[in-house]
C-alpha positions as CSV (number, residue, x, y, z in Angstrom):
1,X,114.4,83.7,102.2
2,X,115.8,85.2,105.6
3,X,114.1,83.4,108.4
4,X,113.3,86.8,109.9
5,X,111.1,87.8,107.0
6,X,107.6,86.4,106.1
7,X,106.4,87.4,102.5
8,X,102.6,87.5,102.4
9,X,101.0,88.7,99.2
10,X,97.3,89.5,99.3
11,X,95.4,89.7,95.9
12,X,96.4,93.3,95.0
13,X,93.1,94.0,93.0
14,X,90.7,92.6,95.5
15,X,92.5,94.1,98.5
16,X,92.7,97.6,96.8
17,X,89.0,97.4,95.7
18,X,88.0,96.4,99.1
19,X,89.8,99.2,100.9
20,X,88.6,101.7,98.4
21,X,85.2,100.7,98.9
22,X,85.4,101.4,102.7
23,X,87.2,104.8,102.0
24,X,90.8,103.7,103.3
25,X,93.4,105.9,101.7
26,X,97.1,105.3,101.4
27,X,97.7,108.1,103.9
28,X,95.4,106.3,106.4
29,X,97.4,103.1,105.8
30,X,100.8,104.6,106.4
31,X,99.6,106.5,109.5
32,X,98.1,103.2,110.9
33,X,101.5,101.3,110.3
34,X,103.3,104.2,111.9
35,X,100.8,104.1,114.8
36,X,101.7,100.4,115.3
37,X,105.3,101.3,115.3
38,X,104.7,103.8,118.1
39,X,102.6,101.4,120.0
40,X,105.3,98.7,119.7
41,X,107.6,101.1,121.5
42,X,109.7,101.9,118.5
43,X,112.6,104.3,119.0
44,X,113.4,104.6,115.3
45,X,110.9,104.5,112.5
46,X,112.2,104.9,108.9
47,X,110.0,105.5,105.9
48,X,111.4,104.8,102.5
49,X,109.8,105.0,99.1
50,X,111.1,104.8,95.5
51,X,109.3,105.0,92.3
52,X,111.5,102.2,90.9
53,X,110.9,102.8,87.2
54,X,107.1,102.5,87.4
55,X,107.1,99.7,89.9
56,X,106.9,101.7,93.2
57,X,107.5,100.3,96.6
58,X,107.1,101.7,100.2
59,X,109.0,100.3,103.3
60,X,108.2,101.3,106.9
61,X,111.1,99.9,109.2
62,X,111.1,100.2,113.0
63,X,112.9,98.7,115.9
64,X,109.8,98.2,118.2
65,X,108.9,94.7,119.6
66,X,107.7,92.4,116.9
67,X,105.0,89.8,116.3
68,X,105.4,86.1,116.1
69,X,105.0,84.6,112.6
70,X,101.4,83.6,113.4
71,X,100.5,87.0,114.7
72,X,102.1,88.6,111.6
73,X,100.0,86.5,109.2
74,X,96.8,87.1,111.2
75,X,97.5,90.8,111.1
76,X,97.9,90.9,107.4
77,X,94.5,89.6,107.1
78,X,91.7,92.2,106.1
79,X,89.5,92.6,109.3
80,X,91.8,91.0,111.8
81,X,92.1,92.3,115.4
82,X,95.4,93.7,116.9
83,X,97.3,91.3,118.8
84,X,98.6,94.0,121.2
85,X,97.3,94.1,124.7
86,X,94.8,97.1,125.4
87,X,96.2,100.0,127.5
88,X,97.4,103.5,127.1
89,X,98.9,104.1,123.7
90,X,100.6,107.0,122.2
91,X,99.9,107.1,118.5
92,X,100.5,109.5,115.7
93,X,96.8,110.5,115.8
94,X,96.8,111.3,119.8
95,X,100.5,112.6,120.2
96,X,102.5,115.7,119.5
97,X,103.9,113.9,116.5
98,X,101.2,114.8,114.2
C-alpha cells in the first residue's frame, strides 16, 4: 500500500446500525466530509461515485491540509473529536456554497 494512504475498515454492520440509530444519514455524512475539506482550506474538492456492478463506492478527494496518521486513525473512530483548532470556519452549512 502507498505510504500516503491508510486503510481503516470499521465493522460495516455495527457502524451503519450505530449511525442509523442516531439518525445520521448518508447525505449528512457527505456534507460533513465536504465541510472538513472546506475547513482544511481545500481549493479543490472532487466527489466521485460508482455503482461498480452492485459494489458501490464513494470518494471525496481534496487538496486541503491533511492529518497525521494518528489524527486520521482517531478521526475515523465513532465519537472522536476534531483535531482542528477552533476558530472561524466556513463550512457547507454556513456559506454561500449550500
